[in-house]
C-alpha positions in Angstrom: 176.6 -4.7 21.5 179.8 -5.3 19.7 181.5 -8.5 18.9 180.4 -11.7 17.3 176.8 -12.9 17.9 176.3 -16.2 19.7 173.0 -18.1 20.2 172.3 -21.1 22.5 169.0 -22.9 22.0 167.1 -24.1 25.0 166.7 -27.4 23.2 170.5 -27.9 23.3 171.0 -26.5 26.8 168.5 -29.0 28.2 171.2 -31.7 27.5 173.5 -30.0 30.1 173.4 -31.3 33.6 171.9 -28.7 36.0 170.5 -26.5 33.3 166.8 -27.5 34.0 167.2 -26.8 37.7 169.0 -23.4 37.1 166.5 -22.3 34.4 163.5 -23.5 36.2 164.4 -21.9 39.5 165.7 -18.6 38.0 169.1 -19.2 39.6 170.9 -16.4 37.7 174.4 -17.3 38.9 174.1 -21.0 37.9 172.4 -20.1 34.6 175.1 -17.5 33.7 177.8 -20.0 34.6 176.3 -22.5 32.1 175.9 -19.8 29.4 179.5 -18.6 30.0 180.8 -22.2 29.7 179.0 -22.5 26.4 180.3 -19.4 24.9 178.1 -16.4 25.8 179.9 -13.4 27.2 177.7 -12.8 30.3 179.4 -9.4 30.9 177.6 -8.2 27.8 173.8 -7.9 27.4 171.9 -11.0 26.3 168.3 -11.8 25.7 166.0 -14.8 25.7 164.0 -14.9 22.4 161.4 -17.3 21.1 162.0 -18.4 17.5 161.9 -21.2 15.0 165.6 -22.2 14.4 168.0 -25.1 13.8 169.7 -26.3 17.0 173.2 -27.6 17.2 172.0 -31.2 16.4 170.5 -30.0 13.1 166.9 -30.2 14.2 164.4 -27.5 13.4 162.8 -26.4 16.7 160.5 -23.7 18.0 161.6 -22.7 21.4 163.5 -20.0 23.3 167.1 -19.3 22.7 169.7 -17.1 24.4 171.1 -14.4 22.1 174.2 -12.6 23.0 177.9 -12.0 22.2 180.4 -14.8 21.9 183.2 -14.8 24.5 186.5 -13.5 23.2 188.9 -14.6 26.0 191.9 -16.7 25.2 190.5 -19.8 27.0 187.4 -19.8 24.8 189.3 -18.9 21.6 191.6 -21.9 22.2 188.9 -24.3 23.4 188.0 -25.6 19.9 184.4 -24.4 20.4 184.9 -20.8 19.3 183.5 -19.7 15.9 186.0 -19.1 13.1 184.7 -15.5 12.8 185.5 -15.0 16.5 189.0 -16.4 16.1 189.7 -14.2 13.1 188.2 -11.1 14.8 190.5 -11.6 17.8 193.8 -12.5 16.2 196.6 -9.9 15.5 196.0 -7.5 12.6 198.5 -9.0 10.2 197.1 -12.5 10.6 193.6 -11.2 10.3 194.3 -9.4 7.0 196.0 -12.6 5.6 193.0 -14.8 6.7 190.5 -12.4 5.2 192.4 -12.2 1.9 192.7 -16.0 1.8 188.9 -16.2 2.3 188.3 -13.8 -0.5 190.6 -15.7 -2.8 189.2 -19.2 -2.1 185.5 -18.7 -1.4 184.6 -16.0 -3.9 182.3 -17.9 -6.3 182.2 -15.1 -8.9 186.0 -15.1 -9.0 186.1 -18.9 -9.3 183.5 -18.9 -12.1 185.4 -16.1 -14.0 188.6 -18.0 -13.7 187.0 -21.2 -15.0 185.4 -19.3 -17.9 188.7 -17.6 -18.7 190.6 -21.0 -18.8 187.8 -22.7 -20.8 188.2 -20.3 -23.7 
């Protein structure tokens, strides 16, 4: 698998209309439609794994979750639901380099600490 990983907890998916019916009856087409609408690239392999994890509502749960690759089509990238990592990975090269450099400059704790120490002396 290549691309950005994406997980969907059953505990979150149960809040979606029609998920219970699709999951309970093994309706693969309906299930994959729901997974696709919620960001999993159903053209790539995905698995169903049991684990203890934090769901989208911040609750720690022990249940199954779908593990796959995040969609990278323009509709998903522009939806507001795509991950930042996915947006950066799928933008043009010049913008990607700029964004990665900005991230290094502003989120590098060691750099910030060294700058603070330098200015304190």
